[in-house]
C-alpha positions in Angstrom: 119.6 61.2 6.6 119.9 62.2 3.0 119.7 59.6 0.3 123.1 58.8 -1.3 124.0 57.1 -4.5 126.3 54.0 -4.4 128.2 56.0 -7.0 127.9 59.8 -7.1 126.7 61.7 -10.1 128.2 64.8 -11.7 125.9 67.0 -13.4 127.2 70.2 -15.2 125.0 73.0 -16.4 126.5 74.9 -19.4 125.7 77.6 -21.9 126.6 81.2 -22.8 126.1 84.0 -20.3 122.4 84.9 -20.1 121.3 81.3 -20.6 119.9 80.9 -17.0 122.4 78.4 -15.7 122.7 79.8 -12.2 119.0 80.1 -11.7 118.2 76.5 -13.0 121.1 75.1 -11.0 119.8 76.6 -7.8 116.4 75.3 -8.5 117.5 71.8 -9.4 119.5 71.8 -6.0 116.4 72.7 -4.1 114.3 70.0 -6.0 116.9 67.3 -5.3 117.0 68.2 -1.7 113.2 68.0 -1.4 113.5 64.6 -2.8 115.9 63.6 -0.1 119.2 63.4 -2.0 122.5 64.4 -0.8 123.5 67.4 -3.0 126.7 69.4 -3.3 126.2 72.6 -5.5 129.4 74.2 -6.8 130.3 76.8 -9.3 133.3 77.8 -11.4 135.3 79.8 -11.3 135.4 78.9 -7.5 135.8 81.3 -4.6 139.4 80.2 -4.1 142.5 82.3 -5.0 142.7 81.3 -8.6 138.9 81.8 -9.1 139.1 85.2 -7.5 141.9 86.2 -9.8 139.9 85.0 -12.9 136.9 87.2 -11.9 139.2 90.1 -11.1 140.6 89.8 -14.7 137.2 89.6 -16.1 136.3 93.0 -14.5 139.6 94.7 -15.4 139.9 93.4 -18.9 141.3 90.3 -20.3 143.9 92.1 -22.4 146.1 92.3 -19.3 146.9 88.5 -19.7 147.9 86.1 -22.4 145.3 83.5 -23.2 147.5 80.7 -22.3 148.2 82.2 -18.8 144.4 82.7 -18.3 143.8 79.1 -19.2 146.5 78.1 -16.7 144.5 79.9 -13.9 141.3 78.0 -15.0 143.2 74.8 -14.8 144.6 75.4 -11.4 141.3 76.6 -10.1 139.5 73.5 -11.5 142.2 71.1 -10.3 141.9 72.5 -6.8 138.0 72.2 -7.1 138.2 68.6 -8.3 140.6 67.5 -5.5 138.9 69.4 -2.5 135.2 69.3 -3.5 134.1 67.3 -6.6 135.9 64.0 -5.9 135.1 63.9 -2.2 131.4 64.7 -2.8 131.2 61.9 -5.5 132.8 59.5 -3.1 130.2 60.4 -0.5 127.5 59.4 -3.0 126.2 63.0 -3.7 124.7 64.5 -6.6 127.2 67.1 -7.6 125.9 70.0 -9.5 128.3 72.4 -11.3 127.3 75.8 -12.6 129.9 75.8 -15.3 132.7 73.1 -15.7 135.6 72.6 -18.2 133.1 72.6 -21.2 132.8 76.4 -20.6 136.6 76.5 -20.7 136.6 74.8 -24.0 134.1 77.2 -25.4 135.1 80.5 -23.9 138.9 80.1 -24.2 138.5 78.4 -27.7 136.6 81.5 -28.8 139.6 83.6 -28.3 141.9 81.4 -30.3 143.1 78.5 -28.2 142.6 74.9 -29.6 139.5 73.4 -28.1 140.8 69.8 -28.5 143.9 70.8 -26.6 141.9 72.6 -23.9 139.8 69.5 -23.5 142.8 67.2 -23.2 144.5 69.4 -20.6 141.3 69.3 -18.4 140.5 65.6 -18.8 144.0 64.7 -17.4 142.5 65.4 -13.9 138.9 66.4 -14.2 136.2 63.7 -14.4 133.8 64.1 -17.2 130.1 65.0 -16.3 127.7 62.1 -16.1 125.2 64.5 -17.5 126.1 67.6 -19.4 123.1 70.0 -19.6 123.5 72.6 -22.4 121.0 75.5 -22.1 121.1 76.9 -25.5 120.0 80.5 -26.2 120.8 82.6 -29.2 123.4 85.3 -28.4 121.2 88.1 -29.4 118.6 87.0 -27.0 121.1 86.4 -24.1 122.8 89.8 -24.3 119.7 91.8 -23.4 119.3 89.5 -20.3 122.9 90.3 -19.3 122.3 94.0 -19.7 119.1 93.9 -17.6 120.9 91.8 -14.9 124.2 93.7 -14.7 124.0 97.0 -16.4 127.0 99.0 -17.3 129.6 98.6 -20.0 130.0 94.9 -21.4 133.3 93.2 -21.2 134.6 90.8 -23.7 132.7 87.9 -22.3 129.4 89.7 -22.9 130.0 91.1 -26.4 127.5 89.6 -28.9 130.0 88.6 -31.5 132.1 86.8 -28.9 129.1 85.0 -27.5 128.3 83.8 -31.0 131.8 82.2 -31.2 131.4 80.7 -27.8 127.9 79.4 -28.7 129.4 77.9 -31.9 131.9 75.9 -29.9 129.1 74.7 -27.4 127.0 73.7 -30.4 129.9 71.6 -31.9 130.3 69.5 -28.8 129.2 65.8 -29.3 129.7 64.3 -25.8 127.4 61.3 -25.4 126.1 62.5 -22.1 125.1 65.9 -23.5 121.5 67.0 -23.5 120.5 70.2 -25.3 117.7 72.3 -23.9 116.2 75.3 -25.6 116.7 78.0 -22.9 114.6 80.7 -24.7 111.5 78.8 -23.6 109.6 79.7 -20.5 111.8 78.8 -17.4 109.2 76.3 -16.1 109.4 74.4 -19.4 113.2 74.6 -19.2 113.2 73.1 -15.7 110.8 70.3 -16.6 113.2 69.3 -19.4 116.1 69.4 -17.0 114.2 67.2 -14.6 113.5 64.7 -17.3 117.2 64.4 -18.1 118.2 64.1 -14.4 115.7 61.5 -13.1 117.4 58.6 -15.0 120.6 59.2 -13.1 118.9 58.9 -9.6 119.3 55.2 -9.5 121.9 53.5 -7.3 124.7 52.0 -9.3 
């Protein structure tokens, strides 16, 4: 029987493309399960209808949609994720891991001209803040080669270096009290050690 927390914990892994979020999120989920914890690993955009539309637009080119309309898709996708997955898992006492959350929306949509403070307010009307926000920071000039090696082909707007620098600037400006910054240009083993150091204090029944 998996161990459960009296109150579930929400951990979001954030950073620009190429920072290693998905790899580290998967590794953290595996580690938590080996320690006996109940774990719910999620990602955004989700695999639901709104999330699929967001990924489709990313492939086709974001010039086909107004920034405000795109933000609306993110909000609808997240609202569904909160209602169907995040809150029920927290109520079960699970450790909920999110590979991207509304902090990414603040940074990525803010970097195309929307007001980051307004984006945050719209999300926090329904989305619970993370108990731990892990920001994997890597310079954009180091992230882009990782993206190219992983995906190949022509880069879209999300993957252009100048855009990533603007996104990174918005991540860097975040001052959430639960935010932990980790240098993601380090060896992945060292990155994971620092992630575990940040996570362990949360694994105490509340």
